[in-house]
C-alpha positions in Angstrom: 12.2 -61.7 -45.2 8.7 -60.5 -45.9 7.6 -61.4 -42.3 10.7 -59.6 -41.0 10.1 -56.5 -43.1 6.4 -56.5 -42.2 7.3 -56.6 -38.5 9.8 -53.8 -38.8 7.3 -51.7 -40.8 4.6 -52.3 -38.1 7.1 -51.4 -35.4 7.9 -48.2 -37.1 4.2 -47.3 -37.3 3.7 -48.1 -33.6 6.6 -45.8 -32.7 5.3 -43.1 -34.9 2.0 -43.3 -33.1 3.8 -43.1 -29.8 2.8 -46.7 -28.9 6.2 -47.5 -27.7 5.6 -50.8 -25.8 3.9 -52.3 -28.9 6.6 -50.9 -31.2 9.5 -52.3 -29.1 7.8 -55.7 -28.8 7.3 -55.8 -32.6 11.0 -55.0 -33.2 11.9 -57.8 -30.8 9.7 -60.2 -32.7 11.6 -59.2 -35.8 14.9 -60.0 -34.0 13.6 -63.5 -33.4 13.7 -63.9 -37.2 17.0 -62.1 -37.7 18.8 -62.1 -34.4 21.4 -59.3 -33.9 20.1 -57.3 -36.9 21.9 -54.0 -36.4 19.2 -51.8 -37.9 16.5 -53.3 -35.7 18.7 -53.1 -32.6 19.3 -49.4 -33.4 15.5 -48.9 -33.8 14.9 -50.5 -30.4 17.5 -48.2 -28.8 16.0 -45.1 -30.4 12.4 -46.2 -29.5 13.4 -46.6 -25.8 15.0 -43.2 -25.8 11.8 -41.7 -27.4 9.7 -43.6 -24.8 11.8 -42.1 -21.9 11.4 -38.6 -23.3 7.7 -39.1 -23.9 7.2 -40.3 -20.3 9.2 -37.3 -18.9 7.2 -34.9 -21.0 4.0 -36.5 -20.0 5.0 -36.2 -16.3 6.0 -32.5 -16.9 2.7 -31.9 -18.7 0.8 -33.3 -15.7 2.8 -31.2 -13.3 2.2 -28.1 -15.5 -1.6 -28.8 -15.7 -1.8 -29.5 -11.9 -0.1 -26.1 -11.2 -2.3 -24.2 -13.6 -5.4 -25.9 -12.0 -4.2 -24.9 -8.5 -3.4 -21.3 -9.7 -6.9 -21.1 -11.3 -8.5 -22.1 -8.1 -6.5 -19.5 -6.1 -7.4 -16.9 -8.8 -11.1 -17.7 -8.4 -10.8 -17.3 -4.7 -9.2 -13.9 -5.3 -6.0 -14.9 -3.6 -4.0 -12.9 -6.1 -0.4 -13.1 -4.9 -0.5 -16.8 -4.3 -2.2 -17.4 -7.7 0.5 -15.3 -9.4 3.3 -17.3 -7.8 1.7 -20.6 -8.8 1.3 -19.4 -12.5 5.0 -18.4 -12.4 5.9 -21.9 -11.2 3.9 -23.4 -14.1 5.9 -21.2 -16.5 9.1 -22.7 -15.2 7.9 -26.0 -16.7 6.4 -24.7 -19.9 6.3 -21.3 -21.6 2.6 -21.2 -22.3 0.6 -18.1 -23.1 -2.3 -18.9 -20.6 -0.3 -18.4 -17.4 1.2 -15.2 -18.9 -2.3 -13.9 -19.6 -3.5 -14.7 -16.1 -0.5 -13.1 -14.5 -1.2 -9.9 -16.4 -4.8 -10.0 -15.2 -3.6 -10.4 -11.6 -1.2 -7.5 -12.0 -3.9 -5.3 -13.4 -6.3 -6.3 -10.6 -3.7 -5.6 -7.9 -3.0 -2.2 -9.4 -6.7 -1.3 -9.5 -7.2 -2.5 -5.9 -4.2 -0.4 -4.7 -5.6 2.7 -6.4 -9.0 2.0 -4.8 -7.4 1.5 -1.4 -5.4 4.7 -1.7 -8.6 6.6 -2.6 -10.5 5.0 0.3 -7.7 6.0 2.7 -7.6 9.5 1.4 -11.4 9.9 1.8 -11.2 8.5 5.4 -8.4 11.0 6.2 -10.4 13.9 4.8 -13.5 12.8 6.8 -11.5 12.5 10.0 -9.8 15.9 9.3 -13.2 17.6 8.8 -14.5 16.0 12.0 -11.5 17.2 14.1 -11.8 20.7 12.6 -15.5 20.7 13.5 -14.8 19.5 17.1 -12.2 22.3 17.4 -14.6 24.9 16.2 -17.2 23.7 18.7 -14.7 23.8 21.6 -13.6 27.4 20.6 -17.2 28.5 20.3 -17.7 27.2 23.9 -14.6 29.2 25.0 -12.7 25.9 25.6 -9.7 27.2 23.6 -7.2 24.7 24.8 -9.3 21.8 23.7 -9.9 23.6 20.4 -6.2 23.9 19.9 -5.7 20.2 20.7 -8.3 19.3 18.0 -6.7 21.6 15.5 -3.3 20.1 16.2 -4.6 16.6 15.7 -6.2 17.6 12.4 -2.9 19.1 11.3 -1.1 15.8 11.8 -3.4 14.4 9.2 -3.2 17.2 6.7 -0.2 19.4 7.6 0.0 23.1 6.6 -3.8 23.5 6.1 -4.0 27.2 6.1 -7.6 27.4 7.3 -7.0 25.3 10.4 -3.7 27.0 11.1 -5.5 30.3 11.1 -8.2 28.9 13.4 -5.4 27.6 15.8 -3.7 31.0 15.8 -7.0 32.7 16.6 -7.6 30.3 19.5 -4.2 31.1 20.9 -4.9 34.8 20.6 -8.2 34.3 22.4 -6.4 32.4 25.2 -4.0 35.4 25.6 -6.9 37.9 25.6 -8.8 35.8 28.1 -5.8 35.6 30.3 -5.2 39.4 30.2 -8.9 40.0 30.9 -8.7 37.6 33.9 -5.6 39.5 35.2 -7.4 42.8 34.8 -10.5 41.5 36.6 -8.3 40.0 39.4 -6.6 43.3 39.9 -9.9 45.1 39.9 -11.4 42.7 42.4 -8.3 43.1 44.6 -8.6 46.9 44.5 -12.3 46.7 45.3 -11.6 44.4 48.2 -8.9 46.7 49.5 -11.2 49.7 49.2 -14.0 47.8 51.0 -11.6 46.9 53.7 -10.5 50.5 54.3 -14.1 51.7 54.2 -15.1 49.1 56.8 -12.2 50.1 59.1 -13.2 53.8 58.9 -16.8 53.0 59.6 -15.8 50.9 62.6 -13.6 53.7 63.9 -16.3 56.3 63.6 -18.8 54.1 65.2 -16.6 53.9 68.3 
C-alpha cells in the first residue's frame, strides 16, 4: 500500500506541475499494484482531460503570439490598417490588453494623419487658387479679358463664392463689353471716314476732268 500511495502522490504532483505524461505514467504504475482502482482510473481520466486542454491552450497561445508578432511587424512598417486587423484577430483568441493598446495607438495615428492630409490638401488648394487668381490678373492687365475670366472661373471651382475673385470676373466682363462698344464705335468711325474719303476722291476726279 505504501508503494501504491507513494505512486499516486507522485502522480498528483506531476499533474499539478503540468507534467501530464509523467503523471499518467505514474498512475498507471500504481494500477499495476492495484489493477482497476477506481480512484486512480478517475485520476487518469481527469489528467488526460487536463492534458488535452493544456495542449489546446498552448496551441492557442502560440497562435496568439504569432499574430501579435505579425501585427507588431506591420506596425513597425507603418502599415496601420493591416496591423490593426491582425491585432483584432489576436483578440479573437485572447482578450489581452496589449493588442487593445496597440489598436488605440493606430487609431490615434490614423486620425492625426487624416488631419495632416486635410491640412495639406487645403494648403495646396489655397496655393492653386492664388496662382489662378494671379494668372487671371496678369491676363486682364494685358487686356486678354477672356483668358482672365477663364482663370477666375477655374479659381472659383476651387473656392466658390470668393467675393474678391467674383468682383474681378465681373470687372473683366465689363471691360469686354466696353472694349466691344469701343471697337464698334471705331469701326463706324472708320467706315464714315472711308465713305467721306471716297466722295472726296470722286469729286476731285470729276473736277480734274
